[in-house]
Structure formats: structure tokens, C-alpha cells
C-alpha positions, 0 to 999 in steps of 0.5 A: 114703350112709347112706340111699341105695339103688342098682339093680345096674345103678348099683352095676356101673358105679361098681364096675367101674373099681376092679375093673378095677384089681386086686383091692383093692376086693375085698380091702376087701369081704372085710375087711368081711365078715371084720370082721362075721363076728368080730362075730357069733362069740364066740371061735374058731369053726367056720365054713363059706363057700359061694363062687360063681364070681364076685366074691361068691364071691371076697369070701367066700374072702378074708373066709374067709382071714382068719377062718383066719388069726384062729384059726378053723376054716373050711371053703370049698365052690365051689358050682359046682365053681369060684371066683375063683383068686387068692381061692381061693389066698389061702383055701388059703395061710391053712390054709382046708380046701376040702370037697365039701359041708357036714358037721357043725354050724358057728357060722357060714355065709358066703354067697358064692353069688351076691350081686348079680348073682343072681335066681330060685331057687337049685338045688334041692340047696341048699334048707335049706343054711342050716340047718347054721350057727347064723347066716348072714352074706350077701356082699352080698345073700342068695343067691336074693334078687333086689337089685332087688326083694327077691323071693326065689326058692323056694330061698334063703338067709335071712340073719341079717346081710347086709354090703354096700358103697358103697351100699345095694341096694333088696333092703335094705329090701324084703327081710327075708331080709337080716336085719341089714343093714350098710354099708361105704364101700370104695374111694371107692365112696360118692362114685362113686355120688353122682350116681347116681339113688337111693332112699331106704331105712331101717328103723324099728327101732333097732339092738340092738347095736353094730357095728365102726366102719364097719359101718353098720346101716340104721336110721331117718331121723332126723325133726325135733322136733315141739316147739311154738315160743313163738309156736305154739298149737292150729292152728299145727301143722296140723289134721287132719280125720278122716271115719272109721267106721260103725255097721258099724265103730265103733272104726276112728275111734277108732283113727285119732283116736288116732294122729292126737292121738299124733302132733301138738300141734295140733288133731284134728277128726272128722266122722261118725256116731261123734262122741260115742264119739271124744269119749268116748276121747279128749275133746281131738278136736273133733267133728262129725257131718258134713264140713261142719260139721267147720270149717277143717282143713289136711290131711283123711284119709279111709276107715277103716270109712266105708263103701262105699255111696252116701253114702260114695262122694259123701263121697269125690267132695266131699273129692276137690274140696276145696284141702286135702291128702288122704289116703284109706285103706281103704274110700276105696280100695274106693270108687275101685276101683269107680267110675271117676269118683272115680279120674277126680277122684284124677287130675285133682286139684291138691291133694296126694293120698295113697293108703296101700293094703295089697297087697290093696287095691293089687292091686284098684286095679291091676286097676281102672286095667289094671296087670299083675303087676310086683313090690310096687315096679314096681306101687307106682310105676305106680299112682302115675303112673296115678292122679297121686299119691302111693301108699303100699303098706304091708307089712313093707316099705312103698313110697312112691311119687310119680308121674312119676319123682319121689322114692320111698322104702322103709321097713323096718319091721324087724318084722311086729308091725303085722299086726294089725287096725286098726294101718293105721287108727292109721297113717292117722292118724298120717300125716294129722296129719303132712300137715297139719303139712306136705306133704312126702315126708319127712313120710310117711317118718317117719310110717311109721317112728313106726308101725313102732317103735311096733308094736315097742315094743307088742309088746315086754315085760319077758319078751320080744316078745308079740302086740300090738293096734292100741291098743297101737300107738296108745299107743306112738306117742309113745315112737316119736316120741321115739326117731325125733327129737332128744328121745331119744338112741336108742343100742345101750345104750339100745335096746330099752327095758325094758318095765316 
């Protein structure tokens, strides 16, 4: 339940038998909304509820009735002129006030307009409606945000908090408009959902406050400890080889090796023209001028700043012929988009291969293999199928798609501080080191989480958050790793840490 997300179709199938029996499930959902709302408010407050015609509006109105009975001043607007009749009656009986449209200022807006069934833009007259309140609490999914893709229509209502039920929706990881996502298990829905196909989702950052019992915030998948065992040495943790950098981009190999060194207790090897500079920056790295001189590794990273000329293409072709796992990033992705013979070698490769494109690189690769536009998640899955490799589509929400409908995961960084030059080079080093340790899908999830949390830590100062850099992100990989493994008990009272 904690990390499983489902399509809207699956959620409806699991809910329907319970919805057909009575309003019990709706009232349970409403109580979860009420508890989330109470946690967001400080004492008696002015609240407005926007209710649609369906079950989402019913959830919101039953929650509004509880808020009114708890002493809050609650207005409700039936946005489409009608709403769930029993819930509307309960709201009236609790002393709530029906209005034609919100007026004045409110402490909280409860968005119960569309939820799970909504997609596309809201009516134009709702543009900016969330601004009537200090905070917005969405029921299930923010209205105007598609549950299965996370795509927001031109008019939508961004939420500070979203509360959902039974299992996560894909949008809770794909759409930053969801804000803090909370999950309440009601009516045994999680048991009904257990047999359905699901997607693993997580959020890299840790909750910054406590929520009432039973409201579980979306958080990270906890990783395993990287502490070496009694019989381990510098080779047994997985040796990673990095081919990065050129005269044009001399900083890329330093950032990439920095990420790898911070992510593993094992050896990091470097091959390329910046060998001297890399060792000067990271004396623990074993460097060589060429791939053939590098020595034995358990995984390769290729691409950051490596160039796109004929020599670079030959290097990538050589690596595609190797037996070790291979992560391809940056210039390596450009080479794949430009050369069909490299794409064929990638497709036919038997060893584990990972591509790490950002959205622009993913679009160029998609054009090269004939993939049309279809949303970030769909495009990542198609690209993985056509190239027969794992695709890590980077962004605020990073999608990890494997070929042939195998495991898929979505990691919401929980922040956008990684949108800075060189940050992707650091991620390549972290992920490559984890692949050298163990070629499992979960290793990529953990690497992406560590990178997202390191970005947050790097931007945190004693005065608040401020712009950061790739070097600072690399410097916080170890702290992030400790927080996301068994090394530190991360709780609402210990997070966020105080920066000095």
C-alpha cells in the first residue's frame, strides 16, 4: 500500500462493490479528508468547499459537515449546480452554508470538484479559484490534473495537500500540483487492490511534519545499508568505470566521479582525457587515459561531456559490445539518436543497459525511433520497449521504465533544486555505482531518491533554501544516503536538518 500506485480504471474496479452497498466508503473517505483539513488548520477557521456532482463532491461535503460540527465556519459551492444529495443534506444539517460562489478570504479551500475522473482543463470561470484561500486541500487528485498522467490542464487547482484512499494514483508522483500527498486506507481497499498491476512510486524528500495516524505521506523507499561486511574489500562493493569528459567539458568527469565516489565504498575507475584533473579532485579514483587501459569493472557509465564525434561513437560501440551493465547519459544519448547502428547494437545487447535522458533527450531519441507524443510515462515505456533497455526519464518526477511491461517506478524528487548544470552528471555517477553493486531495478530507484534528497540538502541553509550547484549536490550524496537507509532515523522531528 505504501508505495503502490494504480490506474483510475483499477481504482474504480476495486471501489465499485463497496460504493454499491452504501455510503459507508464515502463517509470513511470524508473522515480522512476532515482529519487532514483539521491538521492544516489552527483553531476555528473559515473554510470553503468546492463540490462536484460525483463521489468526489460527496466526500468533500461529508467532510465539510464534520468541519462545521467541529466549530469551523464552512461554505460550500456546488460548482455544477448539483451535488451528491445525502452528503448535501448532511452538510445543511450540520449548519454549513451553501453559496453561489466564494467571496472574501478563507483559511482553507477543499477541492472536491472532479478528482479521479477528471482530465483536461477546468471551465475558464474557475481560473485562479484556489487563490481565495491560504491553503488548498484536494480530494483524491487536484481538479484539472489527470490521475493517470499527472498532466495539468490550462485551468487547474494546485493543492498544498492531496488526500487519497486505498492506493496511490500515478499523478501523486507525476504531478507537483498534488503538493504533499497523503494516503488513507479505507474499507479494506488496499487488500482489494493488492492483486492488481501497480507502479512503484516514491518521494525522495522526507515529511517535514507529523500527520494524524492513518494518514500516510508519500515518502521514500528505504534503501539497504551500504556498509561493507567483515570480509569485503575495495573490489567487492562493485567497481564502476566512468568514461566522461572532453576538452570542451572538463568539469563533467569530475562531477560524475564525485557522485560515484560518494555513493559507494568500492573502487571508482576513470577513463578519458581528464585523468589528471579527476585524480587531482578525487585522489581515490584510479584513472587511465583510454577505455582499454581501465581495468576490470562491474559496470560502466558513458556519456557526460564525452563528445559526439567519430571517436566518441567508436567508444560507445565498444562499450555496447562489453558484457558489463552500461549506463548511457548526455552525449551518449545524442550519439544513439544520431546513429542507427548504435541503436541496433543497444537493442541486441544482452547485458543490462540503462539510458538516462532528460525530456529533451527523450524526445530526440523518440523521434529517432518513431515514437509520437503520448505523455512522459507512455513515451518512456515505449522507448524502453523499442530499444530493449531500461529508461530513466529524468525530471522533477523521474520515470524508470523497463522493457516488455516489466517493472516501472516513478520517483518524485519532492523539489526542483536539481535543475542546475551538471546535476545529471552527478546522478549518472551515483546510479552507475549502484549498478556496479547490484543490477536491480530498485538500485535505480534508490539512486534517484538519493540524488533528489541531496539536491534538497544542498539547497538548505540556516536561513532557508537558496540556489545550489552540482558540486554541492555531490557533496550531500553521503548525507542523503544515510537518511534513506538504516543509518539515520528520519522523522518529522529530525527533518529537515539544521544547516550550519
